[in-house]
C-alpha positions in Angstrom: -58.9 97.5 9.8 -57.3 94.6 11.3 -58.4 91.0 10.4 -59.8 88.8 13.1 -59.2 85.0 12.8 -62.1 82.7 13.5 -62.0 80.9 16.7 -62.0 77.5 15.0 -59.2 78.4 12.7 -61.3 78.4 9.5 -62.8 75.7 7.3 -59.6 75.1 5.4 -57.8 74.3 8.5 -60.7 72.1 9.6 -60.5 70.1 6.4 -56.8 69.5 6.8 -57.1 68.6 10.4 -60.0 66.1 9.9 -59.0 62.4 9.9 -58.8 60.5 6.5 -62.0 58.7 5.6 -62.1 54.9 6.2 -61.5 52.5 3.2 -64.6 51.2 1.5 -65.3 47.6 2.7 -64.6 44.8 0.1 -67.9 43.2 -1.0 -68.5 39.7 0.6 -69.1 38.0 -2.8 -65.7 39.1 -4.2 -63.1 37.9 -1.7 -59.5 38.6 -2.1 -57.7 35.9 -4.3 -55.7 33.2 -2.5 -53.1 30.6 -3.7 -55.1 27.4 -4.0 -51.8 25.4 -4.1 -50.6 26.8 -0.8 -51.1 23.5 1.1 -49.4 21.3 -1.6 -45.8 20.0 -1.5 -43.3 22.2 -3.3 -42.8 19.6 -6.1 -46.5 19.5 -6.9 -46.8 23.3 -6.8 -44.0 23.6 -9.2 -45.5 21.0 -11.5 -48.8 22.8 -11.6 -47.1 26.2 -12.2 -45.2 24.7 -15.1 -48.5 23.4 -16.5 -50.1 26.8 -16.2 -52.8 25.4 -14.0 -53.1 28.4 -11.6 -56.8 27.7 -10.8 -58.6 24.5 -9.8 -60.9 24.6 -12.9 -57.8 24.7 -15.2 -56.4 21.6 -13.4 -59.8 19.7 -13.8 -60.1 20.6 -17.5 -56.5 19.4 -18.1 -57.1 16.1 -16.4 -60.3 15.5 -18.4 -58.5 16.3 -21.6 -55.8 13.7 -20.6 -58.5 11.0 -20.1 -59.9 11.8 -23.5 -56.5 11.1 -25.1 -56.1 7.8 -23.2 -59.6 6.8 -24.0 -60.2 4.9 -20.7 -59.9 5.6 -17.0 -56.5 5.0 -15.4 -57.6 1.7 -13.8 -58.2 0.2 -17.2 -54.8 0.9 -18.6 -52.1 -1.8 -18.8 -48.5 -1.1 -18.4 -46.6 -3.6 -20.6 -43.4 -5.0 -19.2 -40.3 -4.4 -21.3 -39.0 -8.1 -21.2 -41.0 -11.0 -22.5 -40.1 -13.2 -19.4 -41.2 -10.6 -16.9 -43.4 -12.2 -14.2 -45.8 -9.2 -14.5 -47.1 -10.7 -17.7 -49.0 -13.2 -15.7 -51.3 -10.5 -14.3 -51.8 -9.0 -17.7 -52.7 -12.3 -19.3 -55.2 -12.9 -16.5 -56.8 -9.6 -17.2 -57.0 -10.4 -20.9 -58.9 -13.7 -20.2 -56.2 -16.4 -19.8 -57.5 -19.2 -17.5 -55.5 -20.0 -14.4 -54.7 -23.5 -15.6 -54.3 -25.1 -19.1 -57.0 -27.6 -18.5 -59.5 -24.8 -17.9 -59.5 -23.9 -21.7 -62.3 -26.5 -22.2 -60.7 -28.0 -25.3 -61.6 -31.7 -25.9 -60.8 -33.1 -29.4 -60.8 -36.7 -28.2 -57.0 -36.8 -28.5 -55.7 -36.3 -24.9 -52.1 -36.0 -25.9 -52.9 -33.2 -28.4 -55.3 -31.5 -26.0 -52.6 -31.4 -23.3 -49.9 -30.1 -25.6 -51.9 -27.4 -27.3 -53.5 -26.0 -24.1 -50.1 -25.9 -22.4 -48.7 -24.0 -25.4 -51.6 -21.6 -25.4 -51.3 -21.0 -21.7 -47.6 -20.4 -22.0 -48.2 -17.6 -24.6 -51.0 -15.9 -22.8 -53.9 -16.9 -25.1 -57.3 -16.1 -23.6 -59.9 -18.8 -23.2 -62.2 -17.2 -25.8 -59.4 -16.9 -28.3 -58.3 -20.5 -27.7 -61.7 -21.9 -28.3 -62.2 -19.9 -31.4 -58.8 -21.0 -32.8 -59.6 -24.7 -32.1 -63.0 -24.4 -33.6 -61.5 -22.9 -36.8 -58.8 -25.5 -36.9 -61.4 -28.3 -36.7 -63.5 -26.7 -39.4 -60.4 -26.4 -41.7 -59.3 -30.0 -41.1 -62.9 -31.3 -41.6 -63.2 -29.4 -44.9 -59.8 -30.7 -46.1 -60.6 -34.3 -45.2 -64.0 -34.1 -46.9 -62.4 -32.7 -50.1 -59.7 -35.4 -50.0 -62.4 -38.1 -49.5 -64.4 -36.8 -52.4 -61.4 -36.6 -54.7 -60.4 -40.2 -53.7 -64.0 -41.5 -54.4 -63.9 -39.9 -57.8 -60.5 -41.4 -58.6 -61.5 -44.7 -57.2 -64.7 -44.8 -59.3 -62.7 -43.9 -62.4 -60.3 -46.9 -61.7 -63.3 -49.3 -61.5 -64.8 -47.9 -64.7 -61.4 -48.3 -66.4 -61.2 -51.9 -65.2 -64.8 -52.6 -66.4 -63.8 -51.4 -69.9 -60.6 -53.5 -69.8 -62.3 -56.7 -68.6 -65.5 -56.2 -70.6 -68.0 -59.1 -70.1 -65.6 -60.9 -67.8 -65.7 -58.3 -65.1 -68.3 -60.0 -62.9 -66.6 -63.4 -63.2 -63.2 -61.9 -62.3 -64.7 -60.1 -59.3 -66.2 -63.3 -58.1 -62.8 -65.1 -58.3 -61.4 -62.4 -56.2 -64.3 -62.6 -53.7 -63.7 -66.3 -53.3 -60.0 -65.8 -52.8 -60.7 -63.2 -50.1 -63.0 -65.6 -48.3 -60.5 -68.5 -48.5 -57.8 -66.2 -47.0 -60.2 -65.1 -44.3 -59.6 -61.4 -45.1 -61.8 -59.1 -43.1 -63.5 -56.0 -44.6 -61.0 -53.9 -42.7 -58.0 -55.7 -44.2 -59.5 -55.5 -47.6 -60.0 -51.7 -47.0 -56.3 -51.3 -46.2 -55.4 -53.2 -49.3 -57.7 -51.0 -51.3 -56.0 -47.9 -49.9 -52.5 -49.3 -50.7 -53.2 -50.8 -54.2 -56.2 -48.8 -55.4 -59.5 -50.4 -56.5 -58.1 -51.4 -59.8 -54.9 -52.9 -58.4 -56.8 -54.8 -55.6 -59.4 -56.3 -58.0 -56.7 -57.4 -60.4 -54.6 -58.9 -57.7 -57.5 -60.8 -56.1 -58.8 -62.0 -59.5 -55.4 -63.3 -60.5 -55.0 -65.1 -57.1 -58.4 -66.5 -57.3 -57.8 -67.8 -60.8 -54.6 -69.4 -59.7 -56.4 -71.2 -56.9 -59.1 -72.4 -59.2 -56.5 -73.8 -61.6 -54.7 -75.6 -58.8 -58.0 -77.0 -57.6 -58.7 -78.4 -61.1 -55.2 -79.8 -61.6 -54.4 -80.9 -58.1 -55.4 -83.7 -55.8 -57.7 -83.0 -53.0 -56.1 -83.8 -49.6 -52.6 -83.8 -51.1 -49.8 -83.5 -48.6 -46.8 -83.3 -50.8 -43.7 -81.9 -49.0 -45.6 -82.5 -45.7 -47.8 -79.3 -46.0 -51.2 -80.4 -44.6 -54.3 -78.1 -44.7 -53.8 -77.5 -40.9 -50.1 -76.6 -41.4 -51.0 -74.2 -44.2 -53.7 -72.5 -42.1 -51.3 -72.2 -39.2 -48.6 -70.6 -41.5 -51.2 -68.2 -42.9 -52.2 -67.1 -39.4 -48.5 -66.7 -38.5 -47.9 -64.5 -41.6 -50.9 -62.4 -41.0 -49.5 -61.6 -37.5 -46.2 -60.6 -39.0 -46.2 -56.8 -39.6 -43.2 -56.8 -41.9 -44.6 -59.6 -44.1 -48.1 -58.0 -44.1 -46.6 -54.7 -45.3 -44.9 -56.5 -48.1 -48.1 -58.3 -49.1 -50.3 -55.2 -49.0 -47.7 -53.3 -51.1 -48.0 -56.0 -53.8 -44.7 -57.9 -53.2 -44.6 -60.7 -55.7 -43.0 -63.3 -53.4 -45.5 -62.6 -50.6 -48.4 -62.9 -53.0 -47.1 -66.2 -54.4 -46.6 -67.6 -50.9 -50.1 -66.7 -49.8 -51.6 -68.2 -52.9 -49.7 -71.5 -52.3 -50.8 -71.5 -48.7 -54.5 -71.0 -49.6 -54.2 -73.9 -52.0 -52.7 -76.2 -49.4 -55.3 -75.0 -46.8 -58.0 -76.2 -49.2 -56.3 -79.6 -49.6 -55.0 -78.8 -53.1 -51.3 -79.1 -54.1 -50.3 -76.0 -56.1 -48.3 -78.1 -58.5 
């Protein structure tokens, strides 16, 4: 019995002859990956590839980690010039609080020359206004404390000198001081002048000198003749000479330092000024 082939060629043939099925569509929420750096310049793309930042989220994370290391945003960073005389320092000093002009530091110690020099120096070296005022405040406090300590030490030493002289003179202390007081009055010494003499000689030295001079004048008054004009030295001439000497810085320095000749000359002049011949 002969075999008869089906008119459609059979199912096997039909399967082979049928077109291939269409590819399954890609889901809309899972698009095909694209190169996110495609629109960047070649140099930037190479830099990102070297960093391993092949996705935007990796690049963002990398930048955030960089900010953590720097501690502040890029606009708060300072790039320091390599050379100390670079003009760019001016902008850095300004950001750090240096005023535009030295006189804007607001420092006023009462000494204009000092204020000008110190503020110019601070401005030159980029000191901020806050730092300058803090430095000057501390300097003032240090100097004040040192001066107060020195004054207290001087007062203690000065008091000890007077106590020593009281022991030395005993009951004659008040009388000797009075002699010195009269001599100072006759010489026309001001409190300021006596103060400078006290600083130069010390209290003990000053009181001894004045008492000795006062005693000398007292003795001359006792032995001399009132109104005497021996050698042509009248009271008026003596007073004029005294005024002349007091205006002579060199002679005054000698006198205040205890020069014997200067002291003797003044004692004689005081005697003449009071109409007494020193003898």
